C-alpha positions in Angstrom: 85.8 137.7 159.2 83.0 140.3 159.1 84.7 143.7 157.7 82.1 146.9 157.3 83.2 149.8 155.1 81.8 152.8 156.7 82.8 156.2 156.8 85.1 157.5 158.8 85.2 158.4 162.5 87.3 160.9 165.0 87.9 158.1 166.1 89.8 156.7 163.8 91.9 159.3 162.6 95.6 158.2 164.3 94.8 154.3 162.6 93.8 156.4 159.4 97.1 158.2 159.6 98.8 154.9 160.8 97.2 153.1 157.5 98.1 155.9 155.5 101.4 156.2 156.2 102.6 152.6 155.3 101.2 153.1 152.2 103.0 155.8 151.6 105.8 154.0 152.9 105.7 151.6 150.0 105.2 154.6 147.7 101.7 154.1 146.9 100.3 157.0 148.7 100.8 160.6 149.7 101.8 160.7 153.4 99.1 163.4 155.0 99.7 164.3 158.7 97.1 164.0 161.1 96.1 167.6 160.9 95.3 167.1 157.3 93.3 163.5 157.9 91.2 165.7 160.0 90.1 168.7 158.2 88.7 166.6 155.4 87.9 163.4 157.9 84.0 163.3 155.9 85.3 161.8 152.7 87.6 159.0 154.2 85.7 155.5 154.4 87.2 153.2 156.1 87.8 149.4 156.3 86.3 147.7 159.8 86.7 144.2 160.9 86.3 145.5 164.9 88.2 144.2 167.5 91.0 145.9 168.5 92.5 147.4 165.7 90.0 147.6 163.5 91.2 150.1 160.4 92.4 147.8 157.7 91.8 150.0 154.4 90.8 153.0 153.6 89.3 155.1 150.7 88.5 158.8 150.3 86.1 161.2 147.5 87.3 164.4 147.3 85.0 166.8 145.1 86.7 168.5 142.3 83.5 170.9 141.0 80.2 170.7 140.2 80.0 167.5 138.0 83.7 165.4 138.9 85.6 163.8 141.9 88.4 161.8 142.5 88.9 158.7 144.8 91.9 159.2 146.9 93.8 157.7 149.6 92.9 154.0 148.5 94.5 151.6 150.2 94.2 148.0 152.2 96.8 146.5 154.6 99.0 144.0 153.2 97.6 141.2 155.1 94.2 142.0 154.3 95.1 142.5 150.4 92.4 139.9 148.1 89.5 139.7 149.8 87.8 142.7 148.0 87.9 145.4 150.2 89.5 147.9 147.3 87.0 147.4 144.9 84.7 147.7 148.3 86.1 151.1 149.2 86.3 152.9 145.5 82.4 151.3 145.6 81.5 153.2 148.4 82.8 156.0 146.8 80.7 155.4 143.6 78.2 155.7 145.4 78.7 158.5 147.7 79.7 160.5 144.3 75.9 159.2 142.5 74.5 161.1 146.0 76.4 164.5 145.3 74.8 164.1 141.6 78.4 164.1 140.4 79.0 162.3 136.3 82.9 161.2 136.3 84.8 160.0 139.1 89.1 160.1 138.7 91.8 158.5 140.4 95.7 159.1 139.7 96.1 155.4 140.9 99.2 152.2 140.6 96.2 150.1 140.4 95.1 150.1 137.2 93.9 146.7 137.1 91.7 147.3 140.3 90.2 150.4 138.1 89.7 149.0 135.5 87.2 146.2 136.7 85.3 148.6 137.8 84.6 150.8 134.4 87.5 152.8 135.1 89.8 154.1 131.9 92.8 155.8 131.2 93.2 159.2 130.2 95.8 162.1 129.9 96.8 163.7 133.1 97.0 166.9 131.4 93.0 166.8 130.8 92.1 167.0 134.8 90.9 169.9 136.3 93.7 172.1 137.6 92.5 172.2 140.7 94.1 168.5 141.7 97.7 170.1 141.2 97.0 171.9 144.6 97.5 168.3 146.1 100.2 167.0 143.4 102.1 169.8 144.3 103.1 168.4 147.7 103.9 165.1 146.4 108.0 164.4 146.4 107.4 163.2 142.7 105.9 166.4 141.2 106.3 166.9 138.6 107.7 163.8 137.1 104.6 162.0 138.8 104.1 158.2 137.4 101.1 157.7 138.5 98.1 156.7 136.0 94.7 159.0 135.5 91.8 156.8 134.9 88.1 158.2 134.8 84.5 156.7 134.3 81.0 158.0 134.7 78.7 157.6 137.6 
Protein backbone atom coordinates (compact mmCIF):
# COMPACT_ATOMS: atom_id res chain seq x y z
CA UNK A 1 0.00 0.00 0.00
CA UNK A 2 1.36 3.37 -1.03
CA UNK A 3 0.81 6.00 1.66
CA UNK A 4 1.53 9.66 0.95
CA UNK A 5 2.36 12.27 3.57
CA UNK A 6 0.91 15.58 2.38
CA UNK A 7 -0.51 18.87 3.60
CA UNK A 8 -4.15 18.61 4.65
CA UNK A 9 -6.87 19.80 2.27
CA UNK A 10 -10.22 21.36 3.11
CA UNK A 11 -11.99 18.11 2.22
CA UNK A 12 -9.90 16.33 4.92
CA UNK A 13 -11.44 18.26 7.83
CA UNK A 14 -14.17 15.73 8.70
CA UNK A 15 -11.74 12.80 8.43
CA UNK A 16 -9.18 14.66 10.57
CA UNK A 17 -11.87 15.38 13.14
CA UNK A 18 -12.94 11.71 13.26
CA UNK A 19 -9.32 10.55 13.57
CA UNK A 20 -8.51 13.05 16.30
CA UNK A 21 -11.66 12.13 18.24
CA UNK A 22 -10.42 8.50 18.26
CA UNK A 23 -7.12 9.79 19.65
CA UNK A 24 -8.99 11.84 22.22
CA UNK A 25 -11.07 8.83 23.29
CA UNK A 26 -7.81 6.94 23.84
CA UNK A 27 -6.45 9.81 25.95
CA UNK A 28 -3.68 10.56 23.44
CA UNK A 29 -4.92 13.86 21.98
CA UNK A 30 -6.93 16.87 23.02
CA UNK A 31 -10.41 16.85 21.51
CA UNK A 32 -10.81 19.44 18.76
CA UNK A 33 -13.95 20.73 17.14
CA UNK A 34 -14.44 20.85 13.39
CA UNK A 35 -14.08 24.61 13.64
CA UNK A 36 -10.75 24.38 15.50
CA UNK A 37 -9.41 22.08 12.79
CA UNK A 38 -10.69 24.36 10.02
CA UNK A 39 -9.01 27.48 11.42
CA UNK A 40 -5.62 25.77 11.75
CA UNK A 41 -5.91 23.46 8.73
CA UNK A 42 -2.69 24.89 7.25
CA UNK A 43 -0.80 23.45 10.23
CA UNK A 44 -1.78 19.84 9.42
CA UNK A 45 -0.17 17.01 7.53
CA UNK A 46 -2.05 13.81 6.77
CA UNK A 47 -1.04 10.26 5.95
CA UNK A 48 -3.17 9.48 2.89
CA UNK A 49 -3.66 5.88 1.74
CA UNK A 50 -6.08 6.80 -1.04
CA UNK A 51 -9.44 5.16 -1.59
CA UNK A 52 -12.69 5.81 0.23
CA UNK A 53 -11.21 6.35 3.71
CA UNK A 54 -7.84 7.93 2.91
CA UNK A 55 -6.76 9.77 6.10
CA UNK A 56 -5.03 7.29 8.42
CA UNK A 57 -2.70 9.63 10.33
CA UNK A 58 -2.06 13.27 11.12
CA UNK A 59 0.35 15.72 12.68
CA UNK A 60 0.49 19.49 12.93
CA UNK A 61 3.21 22.10 13.23
CA UNK A 62 2.31 25.19 15.26
CA UNK A 63 4.57 28.23 15.31
CA UNK A 64 5.37 29.38 18.84
CA UNK A 65 7.45 32.46 18.17
CA UNK A 66 10.32 33.60 16.00
CA UNK A 67 12.46 30.48 16.43
CA UNK A 68 10.36 27.75 18.04
CA UNK A 69 7.57 25.49 16.78
CA UNK A 70 5.57 22.62 18.27
CA UNK A 71 4.71 19.25 16.78
CA UNK A 72 1.19 18.49 17.95
CA UNK A 73 -1.82 16.33 17.15
CA UNK A 74 0.29 13.33 16.13
CA UNK A 75 -1.93 10.29 15.70
CA UNK A 76 -1.98 7.20 13.51
CA UNK A 77 -5.03 4.94 13.26
CA UNK A 78 -4.62 1.66 15.10
CA UNK A 79 -4.68 -0.53 11.98
CA UNK A 80 -1.83 1.49 10.42
CA UNK A 81 0.55 1.61 13.40
CA UNK A 82 3.97 0.00 13.20
CA UNK A 83 4.62 1.09 9.62
CA UNK A 84 6.67 4.21 10.34
CA UNK A 85 3.88 6.67 9.63
CA UNK A 86 4.35 8.50 12.93
CA UNK A 87 8.02 9.11 12.10
CA UNK A 88 7.12 10.28 8.59
CA UNK A 89 4.52 12.69 9.93
CA UNK A 90 6.98 14.13 12.46
CA UNK A 91 9.64 14.38 9.75
CA UNK A 92 7.25 16.40 7.58
CA UNK A 93 6.79 18.83 10.49
CA UNK A 94 10.55 19.11 11.02
CA UNK A 95 11.12 19.83 7.33
CA UNK A 96 8.43 22.50 7.35
CA UNK A 97 9.92 24.04 10.51
CA UNK A 98 13.24 24.36 8.67
CA UNK A 99 11.57 26.16 5.74
CA UNK A 100 10.16 28.71 8.20
CA UNK A 101 13.58 29.28 9.79
CA UNK A 102 12.71 27.68 13.12
CA UNK A 103 15.72 26.64 15.20
CA UNK A 104 13.93 24.37 17.72
CA UNK A 105 10.91 22.10 17.68
CA UNK A 106 9.26 20.75 20.82
CA UNK A 107 6.39 18.45 21.62
CA UNK A 108 4.31 17.36 24.59
CA UNK A 109 3.85 13.64 24.13
CA UNK A 110 3.32 10.13 25.44
CA UNK A 111 5.31 8.78 22.46
CA UNK A 112 8.76 9.37 24.00
CA UNK A 113 10.42 6.43 22.23
CA UNK A 114 9.37 7.66 18.79
CA UNK A 115 10.50 11.23 19.43
CA UNK A 116 13.68 10.01 21.14
CA UNK A 117 14.62 8.05 18.00
CA UNK A 118 14.18 11.28 16.06
CA UNK A 119 16.65 13.23 18.20
CA UNK A 120 14.27 14.83 20.71
CA UNK A 121 15.44 15.13 24.32
CA UNK A 122 13.33 15.52 27.45
CA UNK A 123 13.14 18.89 29.18
CA UNK A 124 11.10 20.38 32.03
CA UNK A 125 7.71 21.63 30.81
CA UNK A 126 8.23 24.81 32.80
CA UNK A 127 11.06 25.82 30.45
CA UNK A 128 8.71 26.02 27.46
CA UNK A 129 7.24 29.36 26.38
CA UNK A 130 4.11 30.52 28.19
CA UNK A 131 2.31 30.67 24.86
CA UNK A 132 1.84 26.88 24.86
CA UNK A 133 -0.29 27.05 27.97
CA UNK A 134 -3.05 28.79 25.98
CA UNK A 135 -3.77 25.36 24.48
CA UNK A 136 -3.08 23.44 27.67
CA UNK A 137 -5.64 25.42 29.65
CA UNK A 138 -8.39 23.63 27.65
CA UNK A 139 -7.07 20.16 28.44
CA UNK A 140 -9.05 18.04 30.89
CA UNK A 141 -5.72 17.04 32.49
CA UNK A 142 -4.68 20.65 33.19
CA UNK A 143 -2.89 21.49 35.51
CA UNK A 144 -1.85 17.88 36.21
CA UNK A 145 -0.37 17.15 32.80
CA UNK A 146 1.32 13.78 32.48
CA UNK A 147 2.74 14.31 28.99
CA UNK A 148 6.49 14.53 28.54
CA UNK A 149 8.05 17.68 27.05
CA UNK A 150 10.73 16.97 24.44
CA UNK A 151 12.77 19.27 22.20
CA UNK A 152 15.32 19.11 19.40
CA UNK A 153 17.15 21.53 17.16
CA UNK A 154 15.95 21.82 13.58
